[in-house]
C-alpha positions in Angstrom: 0.7 -20.2 95.9 1.2 -21.2 98.8 -1.0 -19.9 100.7 -4.2 -22.1 98.5 -3.1 -25.0 99.3 -4.0 -24.4 103.1 -7.0 -22.4 102.1 -8.9 -24.6 99.4 -9.2 -27.3 102.3 -11.4 -24.6 105.2 -12.5 -22.7 101.7 -14.0 -25.5 100.1 -16.8 -27.3 102.2 -18.1 -23.8 102.9 -18.2 -22.8 98.7 -19.8 -26.0 98.4 -22.5 -24.7 100.8 -23.1 -21.5 99.5 -23.7 -23.8 95.5 -25.5 -26.1 96.5 -28.5 -23.8 98.6 -27.8 -21.2 96.1 -28.8 -24.7 92.9 -31.5 -25.5 95.1 -33.4 -22.3 96.8 -31.4 -19.8 94.1 -32.7 -15.9 96.3 -30.9 -13.1 96.1 -29.5 -13.9 99.8 -27.9 -16.7 99.0 -26.0 -14.5 96.1 -24.9 -12.0 98.2 -23.6 -14.4 100.3 -21.6 -15.9 98.4 -19.9 -12.9 96.8 -19.2 -11.6 100.1 -17.8 -15.6 101.0 -15.8 -14.6 97.3 -14.4 -11.0 98.8 -13.4 -12.2 101.9 -11.6 -14.5 100.3 -9.9 -12.9 97.5 -8.9 -10.0 100.5 -6.3 -11.4 101.8 -4.5 -11.6 98.2 -5.5 -8.2 97.0 -4.3 -7.1 100.7 -1.1 -9.4 100.6 -0.4 -8.3 96.4 -0.7 -4.1 97.7 2.0 -4.0 100.5 3.9 -6.5 98.3 4.0 -4.3 95.8 4.0 -0.7 97.9 7.1 -2.8 100.0 10.0 -1.7 98.7 9.1 2.0 99.2 10.2 4.4 102.0 7.4 5.8 102.7 5.1 2.3 103.8 9.0 1.1 105.2 9.4 4.6 107.2 5.1 3.4 109.0 6.4 0.1 108.5 5.6 -0.4 113.0 2.5 1.2 112.9 1.6 -1.1 109.8 2.5 -3.6 112.2 1.0 -2.4 115.1 -2.9 -1.6 114.0 -2.4 -5.1 111.7 -1.9 -6.5 115.0 -5.1 -4.6 116.3 -7.5 -5.9 113.5 -6.5 -9.5 114.1 -6.7 -9.4 118.2 -9.5 -7.3 117.3 -11.7 -10.1 114.7 -10.6 -12.8 117.1 -12.4 -11.6 120.1 -15.8 -10.6 117.4 -15.4 -14.6 117.0 -15.3 -15.7 119.7 -17.7 -13.3 121.8 -20.7 -12.8 119.1 -20.4 -15.6 117.4 
């Protein structure tokens, strides 16, 4: 719930822009943008739910360092992608 309060000021304007594009233009490309946006907003919640549910498992505890390193590399890679290609 706390993540939702932090996310809303950033995501709400984009959501409103996408919804207005769909209402005015209404192309399939606009609808696909909205679906991709929705998937991107929901992905952290699904990931936290899966990891939180399996976090108490002993198999996850054994690989905790690998998971931290992989998620850190993904975040760094995404940061470079945003920096250089956007």
